[in-house]
N, C-alpha and C positions, 0 to 999 in steps of 0.2 A: 540142067536136068530134064530129062523127057517126065512129063505129066501121066502118072498112072495113080489110082489107087492107093498102091502102099508108097509111093516116092513121095505123093501129098501128107497122107498119115505120118509118115518118117519126117518128113519137115515139120511138124505140128508137134509131132513130140519132142523132138530135139529142142523149138522154142519151149514151148511147157507141157511137162504131160499130159493134163487134162484136157488140152486141145483135139489129142488125136482119140479122143474117145467121148464126147460129150457133143460134136457136131450134128447136125439137121439135114445141110443139103451141101452140094458139091458139084462144083462145075468147073468146067477150062475152057481156055480158049489153048492157040498158041503161044501168048505171053504171060498169061497169069491164071492160076486157081484161084476159084473163091468158095469158101469154105462159109456157110449159114449157121449160127449159134441162137436158138432159143433162150433169152434169158429171162431168170426167175419172173422178172416185172410185166413180163409178157411183150417185152419188144423182141427185135429179131440183131443181132450184131454181125457183121462179117468179119472175119480175116481173110488176108489174101497172102499167097505163094507166089514167086516170082520164080522164073527160070535158073535165078543162081541158088534156092530153097528157101531164101529170104523170107521170114513170114513179117507182115504187118498184123499188127490186133490192137485192138483201143486200149485203152489202161480200163476203160468198165470191161471189157470184156476179160482180161488178166486177172483182174480184182474178182469176178466170179469163179474164174477157173482157180484161184488160191481158195477162192472159200470153201471150195468142195475138196480141198485136201491133199 
């Protein structure tokens, strides 16, 4: 996939519906997109999207997205 705002956001949404709406930073290079999230506890967590659209996110980040509803 080619990284664009839309393609990264779609991959995030496909992984978890809240990942596409609650991020605070987005950057990418030729191989990976990195998406930053501010957590309720004040820490920051990153999720990544690879060229195949696969999303990697920590259990902590997914738990917080689940808690949003």
